[in-house]
C-alpha atoms as a printed R data frame, in Angstrom:
    type eleno elety resid chain resno       x      y       z
1   ATOM     1    CA   UNK     A     1   0.000  0.000   0.000
2   ATOM     2    CA   UNK     A     2   1.264  3.473  -0.861
3   ATOM     3    CA   UNK     A     3   0.290  6.414   1.292
4   ATOM     4    CA   UNK     A     4   2.914  9.164   1.366
5   ATOM     5    CA   UNK     A     5   2.775 12.788   2.449
6   ATOM     6    CA   UNK     A     6   5.378 14.759   0.547
7   ATOM     7    CA   UNK     A     7   6.307 18.294  -0.392
8   ATOM     8    CA   UNK     A     8   6.304 19.268  -4.056
9   ATOM     9    CA   UNK     A     9   9.951 19.487  -5.092
10  ATOM    10    CA   UNK     A    10  10.923 22.348  -7.446
11  ATOM    11    CA   UNK     A    11   7.537 24.081  -7.006
12  ATOM    12    CA   UNK     A    12   9.210 27.495  -7.084
13  ATOM    13    CA   UNK     A    13  10.867 26.789 -10.472
14  ATOM    14    CA   UNK     A    14   7.551 26.526 -12.305
15  ATOM    15    CA   UNK     A    15   4.572 28.861 -12.640
16  ATOM    16    CA   UNK     A    16   3.447 28.019  -9.092
17  ATOM    17    CA   UNK     A    17  -0.140 27.302 -10.163
18  ATOM    18    CA   UNK     A    18  -2.747 28.037  -7.538
19  ATOM    19    CA   UNK     A    19  -3.619 24.918  -5.596
20  ATOM    20    CA   UNK     A    20  -6.446 24.369  -3.170
21  ATOM    21    CA   UNK     A    21  -6.764 21.784  -0.453
22  ATOM    22    CA   UNK     A    22  -8.311 18.673  -1.999
23  ATOM    23    CA   UNK     A    23  -7.193 19.377  -5.593
24  ATOM    24    CA   UNK     A    24  -6.446 16.180  -7.513
25  ATOM    25    CA   UNK     A    25  -3.075 16.190  -9.276
26  ATOM    26    CA   UNK     A    26  -1.559 13.838 -11.857
27  ATOM    27    CA   UNK     A    27   1.672 11.895 -11.396
28  ATOM    28    CA   UNK     A    28   3.562 11.439 -14.658
29  ATOM    29    CA   UNK     A    29   6.850  9.549 -15.131
30  ATOM    30    CA   UNK     A    30   9.531 11.821 -16.631
31  ATOM    31    CA   UNK     A    31  12.109  9.376 -17.997
32  ATOM    32    CA   UNK     A    32  13.715 12.179 -20.066
33  ATOM    33    CA   UNK     A    33  14.664 14.088 -16.910
34  ATOM    34    CA   UNK     A    34  18.383 14.842 -17.160
35  ATOM    35    CA   UNK     A    35  18.925 14.565 -13.389
36  ATOM    36    CA   UNK     A    36  16.928 11.421 -12.624
37  ATOM    37    CA   UNK     A    37  15.555  8.930 -15.192
38  ATOM    38    CA   UNK     A    38  13.048  7.718 -12.559
39  ATOM    39    CA   UNK     A    39  11.727 11.243 -11.910
40  ATOM    40    CA   UNK     A    40   7.976 11.665 -11.476
41  ATOM    41    CA   UNK     A    41   6.456 15.028 -12.371
42  ATOM    42    CA   UNK     A    42   3.341 16.403 -10.703
43  ATOM    43    CA   UNK     A    43   0.756 18.216 -12.839
44  ATOM    44    CA   UNK     A    44  -2.390 20.225 -12.300
45  ATOM    45    CA   UNK     A    45  -4.141 19.844 -15.622
46  ATOM    46    CA   UNK     A    46  -1.446 20.658 -18.196
47  ATOM    47    CA   UNK     A    47   0.668 22.782 -15.850
48  ATOM    48    CA   UNK     A    48   3.672 21.227 -14.208
49  ATOM    49    CA   UNK     A    49   3.582 21.851 -10.475
50  ATOM    50    CA   UNK     A    50   6.934 20.220  -9.649
51  ATOM    51    CA   UNK     A    51   8.344 16.786  -8.849
52  ATOM    52    CA   UNK     A    52   8.143 13.980  -6.319
53  ATOM    53    CA   UNK     A    53  11.137 14.256  -3.912
54  ATOM    54    CA   UNK     A    54  13.923 11.688  -4.274
55  ATOM    55    CA   UNK     A    55  13.081  9.853  -1.060
56  ATOM    56    CA   UNK     A    56   9.703  8.778  -2.519
57  ATOM    57    CA   UNK     A    57  10.450  8.632  -6.231
58  ATOM    58    CA   UNK     A    58  11.547  4.988  -6.420
59  ATOM    59    CA   UNK     A    59   8.382  3.515  -4.906
60  ATOM    60    CA   UNK     A    60   6.084  5.866  -6.836
61  ATOM    61    CA   UNK     A    61   7.898  5.442 -10.172
62  ATOM    62    CA   UNK     A    62   7.877  1.640  -9.839
63  ATOM    63    CA   UNK     A    63   4.179  1.621  -8.947
64  ATOM    64    CA   UNK     A    64   3.371  3.737 -12.016
65  ATOM    65    CA   UNK     A    65   5.544  1.539 -14.259
66  ATOM    66    CA   UNK     A    66   3.674 -1.513 -12.952
67  ATOM    67    CA   UNK     A    67   0.396  0.071 -14.047
68  ATOM    68    CA   UNK     A    68  -0.880  0.860 -10.563
69  ATOM    69    CA   UNK     A    69  -3.238  3.821 -10.289
70  ATOM    70    CA   UNK     A    70  -2.074  6.538  -7.932
71  ATOM    71    CA   UNK     A    71  -3.735  9.760  -6.834
72  ATOM    72    CA   UNK     A    72  -2.030 12.895  -5.564
73  ATOM    73    CA   UNK     A    73  -4.273 15.112  -3.460
74  ATOM    74    CA   UNK     A    74  -3.275 18.553  -2.193
75  ATOM    75    CA   UNK     A    75  -3.146 18.419   1.596
76  ATOM    76    CA   UNK     A    76  -1.637 21.868   2.197
77  ATOM    77    CA   UNK     A    77  -1.413 24.483  -0.577
78  ATOM    78    CA   UNK     A    78   1.540 26.866  -0.882
79  ATOM    79    CA   UNK     A    79   1.795 29.015   2.227
80  ATOM    80    CA   UNK     A    80   3.409 32.406   1.582
81  ATOM    81    CA   UNK     A    81   3.576 33.077   5.343
82  ATOM    82    CA   UNK     A    82   6.281 30.463   5.819
83  ATOM    83    CA   UNK     A    83   7.278 30.045   2.133
84  ATOM    84    CA   UNK     A    84   6.622 26.298   2.338
85  ATOM    85    CA   UNK     A    85   5.922 24.435  -0.930
86  ATOM    86    CA   UNK     A    86   2.641 22.538  -1.223
87  ATOM    87    CA   UNK     A    87   2.253 19.213   0.543
88  ATOM    88    CA   UNK     A    88   0.406 16.417  -1.233
89  ATOM    89    CA   UNK     A    89  -0.768 12.990  -0.209
90  ATOM    90    CA   UNK     A    90  -0.020 10.220  -2.698
91  ATOM    91    CA   UNK     A    91  -2.290  7.188  -2.453
92  ATOM    92    CA   UNK     A    92  -2.646  3.942  -4.370
93  ATOM    93    CA   UNK     A    93  -5.980  2.175  -4.937
94  ATOM    94    CA   UNK     A    94  -5.646  0.096  -1.772
95  ATOM    95    CA   UNK     A    95  -5.074  3.192   0.380
96  ATOM    96    CA   UNK     A    96  -7.942  5.024  -1.348
97  ATOM    97    CA   UNK     A    97 -10.293  2.108  -0.680
98  ATOM    98    CA   UNK     A    98  -9.280  1.934   2.978
99  ATOM    99    CA   UNK     A    99 -10.178  5.641   3.287
100 ATOM   100    CA   UNK     A   100 -13.412  5.263   1.327
101 ATOM   101    CA   UNK     A   101 -12.202  7.472  -1.553
102 ATOM   102    CA   UNK     A   102 -13.012  7.086  -5.243
103 ATOM   103    CA   UNK     A   103 -10.558  7.971  -8.018
């Protein structure tokens, strides 16, 4: 089961799209990433929000490569008061079911 809370890496390098608590984001493998061939990008619609941090990328990338469905849900949007990037919760189908969520 995958259930990770993580900050959005590199959020400040992109357009910093507005995120709201509960927004559903897409996780997309980015095998052309020059720094990490296992990188996983995070998108809101067609806008790149940032990346999954290294500590979580292996498990998330492997789950996506295996065809598992994952959801990324905004837990805490960007907070300008403390300049903290957004925090998202990444869940697989098993975790979503245990929480009674539909994807």
